[in-house]
C-alpha positions in Angstrom: -0.1 0.0 0.5 1.4 3.5 -0.7 1.5 6.1 1.9 -1.5 8.3 2.3 -4.2 5.7 1.3 -6.7 5.8 3.1 -8.7 2.6 4.0 -12.7 2.0 4.1 -13.2 -0.4 6.7 -16.0 -1.7 8.9 -15.5 -1.5 13.5 -13.9 -4.4 13.7 -10.4 -4.1 16.2 -8.2 -5.9 14.0 -8.2 -2.2 11.9 -6.9 -0.7 15.1 -3.6 -0.9 14.3 -3.8 0.2 10.7 -3.7 4.0 11.7 -0.6 2.9 13.8 1.2 1.9 10.5 0.8 5.7 8.9 -2.1 4.4 6.7 -5.5 6.6 7.5 -8.6 4.8 8.2 -12.2 5.5 7.8 -13.9 3.1 9.7 -17.6 2.7 8.4 -19.7 0.3 11.2 -22.7 -0.5 9.0 -25.2 -2.8 11.6 -28.0 -5.0 10.2 -28.8 -2.2 8.4 -30.2 -1.7 4.1 -28.7 2.3 4.3 -26.9 2.7 0.6 -24.5 5.4 1.4 -23.6 3.8 4.5 -23.2 0.1 2.7 -21.6 1.7 -0.7 -17.8 1.5 0.0 -18.9 -2.7 0.8 -20.9 -3.4 -2.8 -17.8 -5.0 -3.7 -17.6 -7.2 -1.0 -21.2 -8.0 -0.6 -21.2 -9.1 -4.5 -17.4 -11.2 -4.5 -19.8 -13.0 -1.0 -23.1 -13.7 -2.9 -21.7 -14.3 -6.1 -20.3 -18.4 -4.7 -23.6 -18.4 -3.3 -25.7 -17.4 -6.4 -23.9 -19.1 -8.6 -23.2 -22.7 -6.8 -27.3 -22.7 -5.4 -27.7 -21.6 -9.4 -25.3 -23.8 -11.4 -25.2 -27.2 -8.6 -29.2 -27.7 -7.5 -27.8 -29.6 -4.9 -24.6 -29.6 -3.5 -23.4 -33.1 -2.2 -20.4 -33.3 -0.5 -18.4 -35.8 -2.4 -19.4 -33.6 -5.4 -18.3 -30.4 -2.9 -14.9 -30.7 -4.1 -15.9 -30.5 -7.6 -18.5 -28.1 -7.2 -15.9 -25.8 -6.2 -13.0 -26.0 -8.4 -15.5 -25.3 -10.9 -16.9 -22.3 -9.1 -13.1 -20.9 -8.3 -12.2 -21.6 -12.7 -15.3 -19.8 -13.9 -14.2 -16.9 -10.8 -10.8 -16.5 -11.5 -11.5 -15.9 -15.9 -14.6 -13.8 -15.0 -13.3 -11.0 -16.9 -12.1 -12.7 -20.2 -15.5 -15.2 -21.0 -14.4 -15.2 -24.4 -11.1 -17.3 -23.6 -12.6 -19.5 -21.2 -14.1 -22.0 -24.0 -11.0 -21.9 -26.4 -8.9 -22.7 -22.9 -10.4 -25.4 -21.8 -10.1 -26.7 -24.8 -7.1 -25.7 -25.0 -6.3 -27.5 -21.7 -8.6 -30.8 -21.6 -6.3 -31.4 -25.4 -3.3 -31.6 -23.9 -4.0 -33.1 -20.8 -3.0 -36.9 -20.9 -5.8 -40.1 -20.4 -6.0 -40.6 -17.0 -8.5 -43.8 -15.3 -10.7 -43.1 -12.6 -8.8 -44.3 -9.7 -6.7 -41.5 -10.4 -9.5 -38.8 -10.5 -11.3 -39.3 -7.9 -8.1 -38.9 -5.5 -9.1 -36.0 -4.5 -12.3 -37.1 -3.7 -11.3 -39.4 -0.7 -10.2 -37.0 1.5 -13.6 -35.7 2.0 
């Protein structure tokens, strides 16, 4: 962070050291209210937290424990590429063609720990 920047955060105690480090700290206590002027600085936080919930609930109508790692990996792939949507399908095709054939026992190894 550059000196002179002002951090806008809620009233959480862990942010009190920001001022001691030489940065500005603007505290905005929102609470449970829906006041748009109070919540405006945190709109991106609500969006980032709401996207996984909406994407998982909309794409996968039932989340089951055995398939949860796959659902989260799918969401992570889409989230990391959300601003380059035109490259998503060609990139997925490129990666899938470069992967060597794999037996099922290797494909499900990641799911054994769940």
